[in-house]
N, CA and C of each residue as an Amber inpcrd file, in Angstrom:
protein
   405
 -18.0240000-244.4190000-121.8010000 -16.7240000-244.9380000-122.1860000
 -15.9730000-245.3740000-120.9330000 -15.4400000-246.5630000-120.9450000
 -14.7580000-247.1100000-119.7780000 -13.2790000-246.7290000-119.7870000
 -12.7780000-246.3820000-118.6240000 -11.3680000-246.0000000-118.4850000
 -10.7460000-246.7050000-117.2920000 -10.6340000-248.0470000-117.3390000
 -10.0470000-248.7180000-116.1950000  -8.5780000-248.4000000-115.9970000
  -7.9630000-247.7870000-116.9650000  -6.5780000-247.4070000-116.7500000
  -5.9370000-246.8350000-117.9880000  -5.0750000-245.8590000-117.7560000
  -4.2940000-245.2900000-118.8380000  -2.8250000-245.5220000-118.5170000
  -2.0750000-245.8410000-119.5320000  -0.6320000-245.9660000-119.4180000
  -0.0610000-244.6480000-119.8960000   0.6820000-243.9760000-119.0520000
   1.2520000-242.6770000-119.3920000   2.7340000-242.8490000-119.6960000
   3.0540000-242.8980000-120.9760000   4.4360000-243.0530000-121.4190000
   5.0920000-241.6790000-121.4640000   6.2470000-241.5740000-120.8220000
   6.9380000-240.2780000-120.7800000   8.4310000-240.4940000-120.5400000
   9.2110000-239.5100000-120.9100000  10.6460000-239.5340000-120.6250000
  10.8630000-239.1950000-119.1530000  11.9130000-239.7470000-118.5830000
  12.1820000-239.4780000-117.1650000  12.3860000-237.9860000-116.8990000
  12.8990000-237.2470000-117.8800000  13.0980000-235.8090000-117.7080000
  11.7670000-235.0540000-117.5840000  10.6890000-235.6640000-118.0380000
   9.3630000-235.0360000-118.0030000   8.5100000-235.5640000-116.8400000
   9.1570000-236.2120000-115.8910000   8.4430000-236.8440000-114.7850000
   7.5260000-235.8790000-114.0310000   8.0190000-234.7000000-113.6880000
   7.2070000-233.7570000-112.8970000   5.9130000-233.4020000-113.6360000
   5.9990000-233.2160000-114.9330000   4.8000000-232.8930000-115.7110000
   3.8810000-234.1120000-115.8030000   4.4580000-235.2950000-115.9620000
   3.6560000-236.5260000-116.0090000   2.8790000-236.7190000-114.7090000
   3.4950000-236.3970000-113.5860000   2.8130000-236.4950000-112.2910000
   1.6140000-235.5420000-112.2500000   1.7940000-234.3290000-112.7480000
   0.6850000-233.3640000-112.7800000  -0.4720000-233.8860000-113.6250000
  -0.1510000-234.4540000-114.7820000  -1.1920000-234.9950000-115.6680000
  -1.9040000-236.1510000-114.9760000  -1.1490000-237.0700000-114.3960000
  -1.7430000-238.2260000-113.7230000  -2.6500000-237.7960000-112.5640000
  -2.2110000-236.8240000-111.7850000  -3.0350000-236.3350000-110.6640000
  -4.3220000-235.6880000-111.1600000  -4.2230000-234.9060000-112.2290000
  -5.4150000-234.2570000-112.7890000  -6.3980000-235.3070000-113.3020000
  -5.9100000-236.3390000-113.9500000  -6.7900000-237.4070000-114.4310000
  -7.4340000-238.1560000-113.2700000  -6.6440000-238.4250000-112.2360000
  -7.1630000-239.1300000-111.0580000  -8.3060000-238.3550000-110.4030000
  -8.2210000-237.0180000-110.4140000  -9.3050000-236.2010000-109.8450000
 -10.6210000-236.4020000-110.5990000 -10.5320000-236.9200000-111.8140000
 -11.7200000-237.1680000-112.6320000 -12.0560000-238.6520000-112.6940000
 -11.4610000-239.4230000-111.7910000 -11.7750000-240.8400000-111.6910000
 -11.0530000-241.7230000-112.6870000 -10.0140000-241.2100000-113.3200000
  -9.2660000-241.9860000-114.3080000  -7.9380000-242.4070000-113.6920000
  -7.7860000-243.7070000-113.5280000  -6.5370000-244.2010000-112.9520000
  -5.4590000-244.2350000-114.0230000  -4.2610000-243.9660000-113.5990000
  -3.1520000-243.9340000-114.5360000  -1.9600000-244.6950000-114.0150000
  -1.1880000-245.2660000-114.9200000   0.0490000-245.9550000-114.5750000
   1.1890000-245.2030000-115.2340000   2.1680000-244.8520000-114.4320000
   3.3890000-244.2680000-114.9780000   4.5410000-244.7750000-114.1380000
   5.6730000-244.9510000-114.7470000   6.7560000-245.7480000-114.1880000
   7.1950000-245.3510000-112.7810000   7.4790000-244.1190000-112.5610000
   8.0690000-243.7620000-111.2680000   7.0820000-243.8260000-110.1100000
   5.7960000-243.8320000-110.3940000   4.8400000-243.9180000-109.2900000
   4.5100000-245.3550000-108.9290000   4.7380000-246.2810000-109.8340000
   4.3040000-247.6520000-109.6050000   5.4450000-248.6570000-109.5070000
   6.6630000-248.2220000-109.6570000   7.7970000-249.1240000-109.5370000
   8.4360000-248.9620000-108.1700000   8.7620000-250.1080000-107.5650000
   9.3710000-250.0960000-106.2470000  10.7400000-250.7640000-106.3200000
  11.5760000-250.4340000-105.3610000  12.9180000-251.0100000-105.3210000
  12.8380000-252.5320000-105.3220000  13.6980000-253.1470000-106.0880000
  13.7640000-254.5980000-106.1290000  12.8470000-255.2440000-107.1600000
  11.9420000-254.4780000-107.7290000  11.0580000-255.0480000-108.7490000
  11.8030000-255.1980000-110.0670000  11.3660000-256.1370000-110.8520000
  11.8710000-256.2550000-112.2240000  11.0660000-255.2640000-113.0500000
  11.5700000-254.0490000-113.1570000  10.7880000-252.9540000-113.7150000
  10.4000000-253.1710000-115.1610000  11.2180000-253.8600000-115.9450000
  10.8240000-254.1180000-117.3310000   9.5450000-254.9580000-117.3640000
   9.4770000-255.9610000-116.4720000   8.2920000-256.8130000-116.4090000
   7.0770000-256.0270000-115.9230000   7.2800000-255.1210000-114.9680000
   6.1740000-254.3140000-114.4450000   5.6110000-253.3890000-115.5250000
   6.4920000-252.8240000-116.3350000   6.0420000-251.9800000-117.4460000
   5.2330000-252.8260000-118.4260000   5.7340000-254.0080000-118.7450000
   5.0180000-254.8980000-119.6530000   3.6460000-255.2870000-119.1310000
   3.5520000-255.5880000-117.8410000   2.2570000-255.9340000-117.2470000
   1.2890000-254.7550000-117.2940000   1.8100000-253.5660000-117.0270000
   0.9530000-252.3680000-117.0670000   0.4510000-252.1180000-118.4800000
   1.3060000-252.3060000-119.4740000   0.8770000-252.1200000-120.8640000
  -0.2170000-253.1150000-121.2370000  -0.1530000-254.3160000-120.7050000
  -1.1800000-255.3310000-120.9800000  -2.4790000-255.0280000-120.2540000
  -2.3840000-254.3950000-119.1030000  -3.5450000-254.1490000-118.2450000
  -4.3180000-252.8790000-118.6220000  -3.6240000-251.8490000-119.0460000
  -4.2710000-250.5620000-119.3090000  -5.0100000-250.5830000-120.6510000
  -6.0700000-249.7840000-120.7270000  -6.8720000-249.7100000-121.9570000
  -6.5060000-248.5400000-122.8560000  -5.8560000-247.5280000-122.3120000
  -5.4770000-246.3450000-123.0820000  -3.9780000-246.1340000-122.9680000
  -3.3880000-245.6690000-124.0550000  -1.9550000-245.3810000-124.0880000
  -1.7980000-243.8900000-124.3550000  -1.3620000-243.1540000-123.3400000
  -1.1160000-241.7210000-123.4790000   0.3830000-241.5160000-123.6350000
   0.7640000-240.7750000-124.6450000   2.1650000-240.5520000-124.9720000
   2.5000000-239.0810000-124.7710000   3.2730000-238.7780000-123.7520000
   3.6620000-237.4050000-123.4560000   4.8190000-237.0190000-124.3790000
   4.5310000-236.1750000-125.3690000   5.5100000-235.8130000-126.3880000
   6.3610000-234.6180000-125.9700000   7.6570000-234.7890000-126.1110000
   8.6160000-233.7310000-125.8050000   9.9230000-234.0790000-126.5040000
  10.8630000-233.1410000-126.5680000  12.1690000-233.4870000-127.1470000
  12.8440000-234.6500000-126.4110000  12.6830000-234.7120000-125.1000000
  13.2710000-235.8210000-124.3370000  12.5820000-237.1410000-124.6720000
  11.2710000-237.1140000-124.8800000  10.5240000-238.3390000-125.1770000
  10.9550000-238.9550000-126.5040000  11.1690000-238.1180000-127.5100000
  11.5410000-238.6790000-128.8200000  12.9420000-239.2870000-128.8000000
  13.7370000-238.9660000-127.7860000  15.0740000-239.5430000-127.6440000
  15.1110000-240.7180000-126.6710000  14.0220000-240.9510000-125.9710000
  13.9950000-241.9760000-124.9330000  13.7980000-243.3750000-125.5220000
  14.7290000-244.2610000-125.2210000  14.6330000-245.6410000-125.6760000
  13.3790000-246.3120000-125.1160000  13.0410000-246.0270000-123.8600000
  11.8880000-246.6790000-123.2440000  10.5790000-246.1480000-123.7960000
  10.4870000-244.8710000-124.0770000   9.2840000-244.3410000-124.7210000
   9.1240000-244.9950000-126.0870000  10.2070000-245.1320000-126.8180000
  10.1550000-245.7860000-128.1320000   9.6660000-247.2270000-128.0070000
  10.1720000-247.9530000-127.0290000   9.7640000-249.3500000-126.8340000
   8.2920000-249.4460000-126.4440000   7.8630000-248.5850000-125.5300000
   6.4560000-248.6120000-125.1000000   5.5180000-248.2870000-126.2590000
   5.8620000-247.2670000-127.0340000   5.0350000-246.9040000-128.1840000
   5.0220000-248.0220000-129.2130000   6.1530000-248.6120000-129.4700000
   6.2250000-249.7110000-130.4280000   5.2930000-250.8420000-130.0150000
   5.2880000-251.1680000-128.7410000   4.3850000-252.2020000-128.2330000
   2.9240000-251.8000000-128.4630000   2.5810000-250.5820000-128.0830000
   1.1890000-250.1160000-128.2130000   0.7370000-250.1260000-129.6700000
   1.5970000-249.7210000-130.5710000   1.2420000-249.6830000-131.9830000
   0.9860000-251.0830000-132.5540000   1.6150000-252.0940000-131.9830000
   1.4280000-253.4670000-132.4670000   0.1720000-254.1370000-131.9010000
  -0.4230000-253.5560000-130.8690000  -1.5670000-254.1770000-130.2120000
  -2.8760000-253.6950000-130.8200000  -3.6970000-254.6060000-131.2900000
  -4.9830000-254.2360000-131.8840000  -5.8700000-253.5080000-130.8780000
  -5.8090000-253.8900000-129.6130000  -6.6840000-253.2660000-128.6070000
  -6.3510000-251.7930000-128.3640000  -5.1510000-251.3770000-128.7300000
  -4.7790000-249.9670000-128.6060000  -5.0460000-249.1800000-129.8940000
  -5.6010000-249.8030000-130.9030000  -5.7490000-249.1700000-132.2220000
  -6.4630000-247.8220000-132.1640000  -7.4420000-247.6920000-131.3010000
  -8.1960000-246.4300000-131.2040000  -7.9840000-245.7110000-129.8810000
  -7.0160000-246.1720000-129.1160000  -6.8570000-245.5980000-127.7780000
  -5.4550000-245.0600000-127.5110000  -4.7000000-244.8020000-128.5590000
  -3.4080000-244.1300000-128.4070000  -3.6620000-242.6360000-128.5480000
  -3.2220000-241.8760000-127.5550000  -3.4340000-240.4280000-127.5790000
  -2.1120000-239.7120000-127.3100000  -1.5410000-239.0670000-128.3300000
  -0.3490000-238.2560000-128.1020000  -0.7250000-236.9700000-127.3520000
   0.0240000-236.6740000-126.3040000  -0.1750000-235.4480000-125.5240000
   1.0190000-234.5490000-125.8000000   0.7950000-233.4540000-126.4950000
   1.8950000-232.5600000-126.8430000   2.2500000-231.6820000-125.6490000
   3.3870000-231.9800000-125.0420000   3.8870000-231.2180000-123.8940000
   4.8360000-230.1190000-124.3700000   5.7670000-230.4880000-125.2240000
   6.7120000-229.5420000-125.8120000   6.9110000-229.9140000-127.2780000
   7.0560000-228.8930000-128.1190000   7.2450000-229.1340000-129.5480000
   8.4450000-230.0640000-129.7640000   8.2670000-231.0190000-130.6630000
   9.3240000-231.9830000-130.9320000   9.0810000-232.6320000-132.2950000
  10.0280000-233.4210000-132.7190000   9.9160000-234.1560000-133.9740000
   9.2680000-235.5090000-133.6850000   7.9550000-235.5150000-133.5480000
   7.2560000-236.7500000-133.1790000   7.3950000-237.8310000-134.2410000
   7.6240000-237.4510000-135.4850000   7.8150000-238.4480000-136.5440000
   9.0380000-239.3220000-136.2750000   9.9870000-238.8110000-135.4970000
  11.1670000-239.6210000-135.1910000  10.8180000-240.7830000-134.2600000
   9.6940000-240.6970000-133.5480000   9.2060000-241.8280000-132.7500000
   8.4880000-242.8270000-133.6400000   7.5810000-242.3270000-134.4460000
   6.8580000-243.1760000-135.3870000   6.2090000-242.3080000-136.4560000
   6.3490000-242.7080000-137.6790000   5.7320000-241.9710000-138.7860000
   4.2140000-242.0770000-138.7340000   3.6740000-242.9770000-137.9210000
   2.2210000-243.1600000-137.8420000   1.5430000-242.2510000-136.8170000
   2.3050000-241.5360000-136.0110000   1.6920000-240.7120000-134.9540000
   0.7600000-239.6400000-135.5000000   1.0100000-239.1890000-136.6940000
   0.1500000-238.1810000-137.3010000  -1.2760000-238.6600000-137.5150000
  -1.4940000-239.9650000-137.4710000  -2.8360000-240.5320000-137.6350000
  -3.6790000-240.4410000-136.3660000  -3.0530000-240.1000000-135.2520000
  -3.7520000-240.0730000-133.9680000  -4.0530000-238.6340000-133.5550000
  -5.2530000-238.4310000-133.0470000  -5.6550000-237.0960000-132.6060000
  -4.8290000-236.6900000-131.3940000  -4.1010000-235.6130000-131.5560000
  -3.2180000-235.0910000-130.5100000  -4.0070000-234.1940000-129.5680000
  -3.6100000-234.1990000-128.2970000  -4.1650000-233.2870000-127.3100000
  -3.0490000-232.3330000-126.9080000  -3.3210000-231.0380000-126.9880000
  -2.3090000-230.0100000-126.7450000  -2.2140000-229.6760000-125.2590000
  -1.0620000-229.9650000-124.6820000  -0.7870000-229.6420000-123.2820000
   0.2200000-228.4960000-123.1680000   0.5290000-227.8290000-124.2810000
   1.5350000-226.7670000-124.2350000   1.0710000-225.5570000-123.4440000
  -0.2280000-225.3840000-123.2880000  -0.7640000-224.2580000-122.5200000
  -1.0240000-224.6390000-121.0640000  -0.6090000-225.8430000-120.6670000
  -0.7560000-226.2520000-119.2810000  -1.6250000-227.4840000-119.1070000
  -1.5200000-228.0500000-117.9160000  -2.2250000-229.2870000-117.5930000
  -3.7370000-229.1020000-117.6450000  -4.2530000-228.0370000-117.0510000
  -5.7130000-227.8470000-116.9770000  -6.3420000-227.8180000-118.3690000
  -5.7580000-227.0590000-119.2790000  -6.3190000-226.9740000-120.6340000
  -6.1900000-228.3010000-121.3710000  -5.0730000-228.9590000-121.2230000
  -4.8840000-230.2530000-121.8650000  -5.8500000-231.3000000-121.3400000
  -6.0110000-231.3500000-120.0260000  -6.9370000-232.3150000-119.4300000
  -8.3630000-232.0270000-119.8900000  -8.7310000-230.7480000-119.9830000
 -10.0760000-230.4060000-120.4930000 -10.3010000-230.9860000-121.8860000
  -9.3100000-230.8550000-122.7640000  -9.4270000-231.4080000-124.1160000
  -9.5590000-232.9310000-124.0790000  -8.7780000-233.5600000-123.2250000
  -8.8100000-235.0110000-123.1100000 -10.1630000-235.4850000-122.5810000
 -10.6720000-234.8010000-121.5800000 -11.9780000-235.1610000-121.0240000
 -13.0800000-234.9890000-122.0560000 -13.0110000-233.9230000-122.8480000
 -14.0060000-233.7370000-123.9220000 -13.9410000-234.8870000-124.9200000
 -12.7470000-235.2980000-125.2400000 -12.6000000-236.4150000-126.1790000
 -13.2520000-237.6670000-125.6130000 -13.0950000-237.8810000-124.3210000
 -13.6570000-239.0630000-123.6650000 -15.1140000-238.8590000-123.2450000
 -15.6430000-237.6620000-123.4930000 -17.0180000-237.3210000-123.1080000
 -17.2340000-237.4830000-121.5920000 -16.2440000-237.0030000-120.8490000
 -16.3190000-237.0020000-119.3920000 -16.4830000-235.5690000-118.9370000
 -17.4080000-235.3740000-118.0340000 -17.6830000-234.0370000-117.5210000
 -16.5930000-233.6350000-116.5210000 -16.1210000-232.4140000-116.6710000
 -15.0840000-231.8870000-115.7700000 -15.6460000-231.7310000-114.3740000
 -14.8530000-232.1950000-113.3920000 -15.2610000-232.0980000-111.9770000
 -14.7300000-230.8400000-111.3530000
């Protein structure tokens, strides 16, 4: 299974956890895009997010109470849900219990990966799903 890139959608309040997830994935050869690591001063960040969404093959959604309230998480998910190429590659990552239906009533159709017990356990589940051997 090819993983040229994952888009990690998350609320800004969950940034520290998103960084941990991205670093853990990178250790397994999976590149990730997330806003605060790839945006630089002076960039048109809305355009950069749009380009990353077009470039990445997987859409990872870090679920938390902050995420379900985030306008940008909602916009990113809405885009991913409309794209046929993301039809089988949207993966909700449960970071903290929340009302995920408030983001989209369709999220229940996607296999969730539980990160509530920590990054290592969540990444293990994700790697198993992708049939990637843990390093």
